[in-house]
Backbone bond lengths (Angstrom), bond angles and torsions (degrees), N, CA, C in turn:
res aa  C-N    CA-C-N  psi(-1)  N-CA   C-N-CA  omega(-1)  CA-C   N-CA-C  phi
1 M - - - 1.441 - - 1.535 109.35 -
2 T 1.279 115.96 135.84 1.461 122.22 -179.23 1.524 108.65 -103.05
3 K 1.327 115.43 132.93 1.463 120.66 -179.42 1.522 109.99 -124.62
4 T 1.326 115.45 150.81 1.465 120.82 173.69 1.523 108.69 -124.20
5 R 1.301 114.40 145.09 1.469 120.05 176.74 1.526 108.07 -156.88
6 F 1.321 115.79 165.69 1.459 120.25 175.04 1.520 108.66 -83.92
7 Y 1.327 115.03 148.28 1.459 120.49 -179.27 1.526 108.61 -141.70
8 L 1.324 116.31 118.82 1.465 121.13 174.95 1.521 106.96 -88.36
9 D 1.314 116.67 109.87 1.463 122.90 -172.25 1.526 110.74 -84.79
10 T 1.314 115.80 91.71 1.466 121.12 -178.53 1.525 112.17 -96.83
11 R 1.323 117.29 10.07 1.474 120.54 -176.47 1.524 112.32 -61.67
12 N 1.320 118.27 -43.52 1.469 121.34 -176.94 1.524 112.98 -106.96
13 A 1.318 117.69 1.09 1.465 120.80 -178.27 1.527 110.15 -81.25
14 E 1.308 115.14 136.38 1.463 119.97 175.65 1.514 109.42 -74.81
15 K 1.316 116.60 156.26 1.459 121.49 -179.46 1.532 109.50 -63.10
16 G 1.322 116.18 130.55 1.456 121.62 -179.67 1.523 114.13 84.37
17 K 1.323 117.31 0.95 1.472 122.10 179.51 1.526 109.24 -107.97
18 P 1.344 116.53 153.92 1.473 119.37 178.67 1.533 111.96 -65.04
19 A 1.329 114.22 149.52 1.465 121.51 177.79 1.527 108.50 -119.85
20 P 1.324 117.17 150.66 1.473 119.32 -179.46 1.531 111.96 -75.10
21 L 1.314 115.03 141.51 1.457 121.97 175.36 1.520 107.80 -98.48
22 K 1.335 116.17 132.68 1.460 121.07 -175.42 1.523 110.07 -133.44
23 I 1.324 114.88 163.80 1.460 120.81 170.04 1.521 106.31 -101.19
24 A 1.328 116.12 124.14 1.456 121.11 178.26 1.526 108.92 -95.10
25 I 1.317 115.39 130.14 1.460 121.74 174.40 1.521 105.96 -109.86
26 T 1.325 116.43 120.07 1.453 121.23 -176.89 1.521 109.81 -118.66
27 K 1.334 114.97 131.70 1.464 120.82 175.45 1.522 108.50 -145.71
28 K 1.312 116.72 123.94 1.469 123.89 179.04 1.529 112.46 50.71
29 G 1.314 117.09 43.88 1.460 121.88 177.28 1.512 115.03 81.73
30 Q 1.329 118.52 -7.50 1.461 121.79 177.64 1.517 108.58 -96.22
31 A 1.325 116.53 143.10 1.461 120.85 179.58 1.517 110.54 -125.38
32 A 1.316 114.74 145.67 1.458 122.63 172.79 1.520 106.34 -133.95
33 F 1.315 116.89 145.11 1.456 121.34 -173.72 1.521 111.00 -118.45
34 I 1.327 115.42 134.33 1.463 122.04 175.32 1.521 107.11 -109.91
35 S 1.312 115.89 121.18 1.457 120.39 -179.11 1.522 110.87 -70.95
36 L 1.315 115.99 139.11 1.456 121.45 175.40 1.522 111.57 -98.11
37 N 1.333 116.72 -1.75 1.467 122.80 -176.75 1.522 111.48 55.41
38 V 1.314 114.98 39.23 1.461 122.57 176.00 1.522 106.80 -122.78
39 Q 1.319 116.33 128.58 1.461 121.73 178.23 1.527 108.38 -117.20
40 I 1.312 115.69 124.49 1.468 120.28 177.87 1.524 109.39 -137.87
41 L 1.317 114.70 159.71 1.455 120.03 175.96 1.526 108.98 -73.99
42 P 1.322 117.58 148.05 1.469 119.30 177.56 1.524 113.15 -57.45
43 S 1.319 117.18 -29.66 1.470 119.94 178.40 1.526 112.30 -72.68
44 Q 1.318 117.89 -13.67 1.462 121.91 -179.57 1.528 112.04 -96.21
45 W 1.321 117.79 7.07 1.461 121.56 -179.52 1.521 110.17 -116.40
46 D 1.336 116.79 125.27 1.454 122.63 175.23 1.524 107.64 -98.89
47 K 1.322 116.18 107.39 1.460 121.30 -174.21 1.534 112.06 -68.58
48 R 1.312 116.66 -34.15 1.468 119.77 -178.56 1.526 112.51 -65.93
49 S 1.322 116.48 -44.57 1.465 119.93 -177.55 1.525 112.64 -96.13
50 D 1.339 117.27 -3.73 1.467 122.06 -177.20 1.522 111.64 53.32
51 K 1.322 115.81 50.48 1.459 120.75 -179.94 1.522 110.62 -136.31
52 V 1.324 114.24 154.36 1.454 121.36 173.64 1.526 107.29 -82.38
53 V 1.323 116.47 130.11 1.461 121.59 179.22 1.525 108.56 -129.19
54 G 1.308 116.53 149.76 1.461 120.70 175.85 1.515 115.09 67.51
55 H 1.300 118.00 21.04 1.465 122.24 178.17 1.524 107.25 -111.14
56 P 1.329 119.08 140.98 1.462 120.29 -179.05 1.534 113.85 -58.04
57 N 1.317 118.40 -30.69 1.468 122.49 -179.75 1.526 111.65 -107.59
58 R 1.307 117.76 31.60 1.469 120.63 -173.45 1.531 113.19 -61.31
59 F 1.323 118.43 -35.49 1.468 119.69 -179.05 1.528 110.51 -66.61
60 F 1.312 116.56 -45.73 1.464 120.29 177.52 1.523 110.63 -63.62
61 L 1.330 117.26 -46.25 1.457 120.89 -178.27 1.526 111.81 -62.57
62 N 1.338 117.54 -43.31 1.460 120.27 178.88 1.521 111.54 -63.45
63 T 1.322 116.88 -39.77 1.463 120.60 177.50 1.524 110.09 -65.58
64 Y 1.318 116.33 -43.32 1.461 121.42 -178.92 1.526 111.55 -63.18
65 I 1.341 117.44 -50.88 1.465 119.57 -176.36 1.529 111.18 -67.72
66 T 1.321 117.34 -33.18 1.463 120.30 177.02 1.527 110.53 -66.16
67 S 1.326 116.62 -42.17 1.467 119.29 179.74 1.528 111.03 -66.89
68 R 1.329 118.05 -36.89 1.463 120.80 177.88 1.533 110.69 -65.68
69 K 1.328 116.45 -41.40 1.467 119.86 179.13 1.524 110.57 -66.63
70 Q 1.315 117.14 -38.81 1.466 119.93 176.87 1.522 111.01 -63.31
71 A 1.319 117.13 -38.53 1.469 120.67 178.07 1.529 110.13 -63.82
72 V 1.321 117.25 -42.44 1.462 121.34 178.67 1.527 110.01 -65.12
73 D 1.334 117.53 -45.28 1.462 121.07 179.63 1.527 111.69 -62.98
74 T 1.321 117.10 -37.36 1.468 121.00 177.60 1.526 110.80 -64.12
75 L 1.331 116.68 -43.27 1.461 119.92 178.02 1.528 111.59 -65.69
76 L 1.330 117.03 -35.97 1.467 120.03 175.81 1.525 111.01 -62.98
77 L 1.319 116.69 -42.10 1.461 120.43 178.09 1.531 111.69 -62.72
78 K 1.331 115.96 -38.32 1.473 119.45 177.09 1.530 111.16 -64.95
79 L 1.342 116.59 -38.98 1.465 120.02 177.49 1.528 111.05 -65.24
80 I 1.320 116.90 -38.49 1.467 120.54 177.07 1.525 109.79 -65.70
81 E 1.318 115.44 -45.24 1.460 120.89 -179.18 1.525 112.26 -60.02
82 N 1.334 116.66 -37.07 1.462 121.54 -179.84 1.530 112.77 -83.83
83 G 1.340 116.44 -5.36 1.463 120.49 -179.88 1.509 114.14 76.13
84 E 1.317 117.98 17.12 1.462 121.96 -177.16 1.518 113.55 -90.78
85 L 1.299 117.80 -22.97 1.465 121.94 -171.51 1.525 112.58 -69.64
86 F 1.312 118.48 -30.19 1.457 121.91 -171.97 1.517 113.16 -65.51
87 N 1.313 118.22 -29.64 1.467 121.77 -178.62 1.523 112.97 -97.83
88 M 1.320 118.00 7.69 1.469 120.93 -175.82 1.526 111.08 -104.00
89 R 1.341 115.58 145.26 1.464 121.36 172.21 1.533 108.19 -88.19
90 A 1.309 117.39 170.50 1.465 121.95 -178.64 1.529 111.46 -59.36
91 V 1.341 117.31 -41.09 1.472 119.96 -179.31 1.532 111.05 -68.91
92 D 1.337 117.14 -32.92 1.466 120.57 176.80 1.526 110.39 -68.01
93 I 1.328 115.61 -39.72 1.465 120.52 178.23 1.520 109.66 -63.01
94 K 1.335 115.61 -43.66 1.472 119.94 178.99 1.528 110.45 -60.09
95 A 1.328 116.80 -47.13 1.465 120.13 -178.57 1.521 111.01 -60.62
96 R 1.308 116.83 -41.83 1.467 121.04 -179.79 1.526 110.77 -65.45
97 I 1.330 116.92 -44.33 1.463 121.18 -178.80 1.523 110.88 -65.38
98 V 1.328 117.20 -45.45 1.469 120.69 179.95 1.520 110.34 -61.50
99 S 1.339 117.83 -41.72 1.465 119.42 179.76 1.527 111.21 -66.67
100 E 1.328 117.41 -38.33 1.470 120.93 177.71 1.525 110.98 -64.63
101 L 1.318 116.53 -42.73 1.467 120.29 -178.98 1.523 111.36 -68.31
102 K 1.330 117.98 -37.02 1.466 120.49 176.56 1.515 110.32 -63.59
103 C 1.312 116.53 -41.58 1.456 121.46 179.54 1.527 110.02 -62.50
104 R 1.310 116.94 -42.70 1.466 120.80 178.70 1.518 111.10 -61.57
105 N 1.328 117.45 -41.96 1.462 119.55 -177.43 1.516 112.14 -69.16
106 R 1.338 118.06 -34.60 1.459 118.71 176.20 1.519 109.66 -61.92
107 T 1.314 116.22 -43.39 1.464 120.48 177.96 1.516 109.86 -63.19
108 C 1.312 115.84 -40.90 1.464 120.88 -179.04 1.523 110.50 -63.07
109 R 1.327 116.85 -44.44 1.462 119.52 -179.95 1.522 110.90 -64.19
110 K 1.333 117.29 -40.66 1.455 120.24 178.50 1.518 110.57 -62.99
111 T 1.326 115.65 -42.13 1.460 120.24 -179.38 1.519 110.54 -62.98
112 F 1.339 116.76 -45.29 1.452 119.41 -176.10 1.517 112.39 -75.00
113 S 1.338 118.30 -24.80 1.456 118.77 -179.43 1.525 111.91 -86.36
114 S 1.336 117.29 -15.68 1.460 119.22 178.74 1.523 109.99 -85.20
115 P 1.333 117.25 154.99 1.459 118.73 178.77 1.521 110.11 -66.17
116 M 1.321 116.16 135.54 1.458 121.20 -179.05 1.513 110.43 -116.04
117 R 1.321 114.87 154.98 1.457 119.08 173.18 1.521 108.11 -65.56
118 P 1.317 118.32 150.94 1.460 119.66 177.65 1.520 110.79 -59.80
119 N 1.307 115.31 135.37 1.460 124.21 176.24 1.526 114.13 60.77
120 A 1.324 118.48 27.80 1.466 119.45 179.02 1.523 110.70 -139.54
121 C 1.315 116.08 136.14 1.457 121.81 173.12 1.517 108.68 -95.05
122 A 1.312 116.14 161.28 1.455 120.76 -178.00 1.523 112.52 -65.02
123 D 1.339 117.61 -28.16 1.462 119.05 -178.36 1.525 112.63 -87.74
124 G 1.323 118.13 11.45 1.456 121.05 175.22 1.514 114.61 91.80
125 V 1.323 117.87 -0.73 1.455 120.40 179.12 1.524 107.94 -84.31
126 F 1.303 117.01 122.06 1.454 120.68 -177.70 1.521 110.25 -98.19
127 T 1.296 114.58 121.73 1.457 120.37 178.46 1.519 108.62 -166.53
128 S 1.290 116.36 149.35 1.467 119.51 178.08 1.522 110.71 -74.22
129 F 1.344 116.93 -16.11 1.452 121.36 -179.88 1.531 111.42 -65.86
130 C 1.328 117.74 -33.42 1.461 122.01 -174.82 1.524 112.57 -59.07
131 R 1.310 117.27 -41.44 1.468 118.98 -178.18 1.513 112.29 -68.21
132 S 1.321 117.68 -33.90 1.462 119.53 -177.24 1.522 112.28 -90.62
133 F 1.311 118.25 -11.24 1.458 121.78 -176.75 1.526 113.67 -55.53
134 P 1.343 120.14 -49.76 1.461 118.95 -177.17 1.515 113.61 -61.91
135 R 1.316 117.03 -36.35 1.463 119.37 -179.25 1.516 111.04 -69.41
136 R 1.323 117.64 -39.62 1.453 120.46 -175.94 1.525 113.37 -77.62
137 Y 1.331 117.79 -37.12 1.452 120.46 -169.65 1.521 114.50 -121.34
138 H 1.327 117.70 12.26 1.452 120.28 -177.30 1.531 111.75 -56.71
139 T 1.318 117.59 -46.54 1.456 119.43 -177.10 1.521 110.93 -67.75
140 R 1.325 117.72 -34.51 1.462 119.34 -179.53 1.532 111.14 -70.82
141 I 1.304 117.16 -35.37 1.460 119.48 179.11 1.517 110.54 -70.48
142 S 1.318 117.48 -44.69 1.456 119.36 -175.93 1.526 112.03 -69.66
143 V 1.315 118.54 -21.62 1.455 121.46 179.04 1.515 110.97 -69.59
144 T 1.342 118.28 -28.06 1.462 120.63 -174.00 1.512 112.86 -64.37
145 G 1.313 118.04 -32.87 1.447 120.25 178.87 1.518 113.76 78.52
146 W 1.335 117.05 11.43 1.467 120.05 179.64 1.464 109.58 -92.88
């Protein structure tokens, strides 16, 4: 069984310095970590609820990390559905997920940089949010590195 969870990697972080937040993929005792490119202090992480607390951008960060975990879980379900997950190790799963997410972001950047019809996204979702999304969140998306 493959599990995903958040992991605040304090192994190399100095005391009082931010530590990277990652998604841990565990299968048969092996773990692989996907970086979320989020750095927070250990005091700003609630391990029980898996949420950022006491951070000025906690609402954005919680939404971001939840959406990233959902994307990873969705890809895991697709691998199970296709029967591919059973023969993969944790590091293989990580490599596959990271490559899938990078591919999605390239498509996303192309979609957002191309001219769009008013009130319409390329994937058929109609909302006024789509047109303003690249201007508001372009820097936050490109920082992720996915």
